[in-house]
N, C-alpha and C positions, 0 to 999 in steps of 0.2 A: 360681491362680498367686500373684499378689500378695495378693489378698483371701482370707484363710484361712477366712472364713465361707462361701465357696462350696463346695458339694459337688462331687465328681468329675463328676457328671452335668451340672452347670451350666457346667463348663469345656469349652472347645473344644480347648485344648492343655494339656499338662502338661510340666514340665521332664523331662529325662533322669533327673535325680536322683529326682524324684517317681515316675517309672515304675520305676526300680530299687528304690526303697524299697518300693513296692507289691508287688514280686516277691521282695524280700529278696536282691537281687543286688549284687555289688560293682561298682566302676567299670568294670573290664575287660569283665565280662559284660554290663553295660548297653549299652556301645558296640558290643559284638559283635552284639547283637540289632538295634541301629540299622543297623550295617553290612550285615547280612543282608537288610534291606529288608522285614521282616515286617509293618511298619505304616508309615503315612505320617508323614513328619517335615517340619518347616519350620525354616529358620534365620532368626531375627529378632534383630537387634542383636548378631550374632556368637554367639548361643547357639542350640542345637538344642532344638526342642520336638517333642513327640510328639502327633499328632492322637489325641484320646481315643476318638473313634468308631472309627477304624481299629484302635487298640489293643484295644478291647473285642471287635471282630469277630475279630481274630487270636486273642485269649485264648479265645473261645468255640469256636474251631476247632483247638485244640491241647490236648495233655494233659501235656506235659513240665513246664511252668512253672506254679507255684501261687502265688496271692496270699497274702501273709502273713496277711491276714484278709479274709473275704468269700467270695464264691461259688467253687465248685470249677471248675477249667478243663474245657474240652471239652463244654460244654452242647450246642452245635450238632452237633459230630461224634458225640456219643453218641446223638443223635436219628436219625442215618442209618446207623449202623454197629452191628455186634454184637460182643460180647466173645467170647473163646474159650469161656468157661463157657456163655454163651447159645447159641452154635452147638452145643456138645456136648449141651445139653438138647434143642435143636430136632431134632438127628439121633440122639438117644438113644444117645450114646456114653458108656459108663460106665467105660471103662478108659483110662488115659493111654497113648496110642500116637502115634507120628508117622505122617504120611501116607506111604505107599509106593506106587509105581507098580505096575501089573499086570505089568510086564516082569520082576519078580522070579521069576515062575514059569517063564520060558523061559531062565534062565541069564544074562540080561543084567543089568547093574547097575541097581538101582532107586535112585531119588533121593528123599530125604526132603524135607519142606516147606522146609527151610533150604538145599536145594541140595547136600547132601553125599551122596556115594555110600554105599550100605549096605556095611558092612564084610564081611558074609558073601558078598557078590557081587562084591567086587573081585578082579580077576585079579592074579596075582602079578607081572605085567609093568608095574606102575605104576598110576597113576590113569587110569581110563577116561575117554574123551571124553564130554561132555554129550550126552544124546540130543537129536535135532532134532525 
């Protein structure tokens, strides 16, 4: 904070501005992250500070925000999840297709992975109810 010779690892807290600069965010986006409660903060002397350890933990478990320089986000989340490409390789899927339910064979609407009814199975009477 005050001592610019300290590295981020030596600091327990950083200012909201430092956190925003680290992620390349403008003021509104900085305070939006604070408001969402993604990491711990502390108000000292009327200023809000971000707990560095909780920020780094959050950063390692998300993939949306990227540091301007430094490590890529999602280190921890990538260790316990698979990408679409990795799943396709595991299940030997070689064609791009969306997932369809087996109900397409019996004339009922099938639902894709994103929850949309298949167009070929929609009845002309409007949107079918979601299967239970």
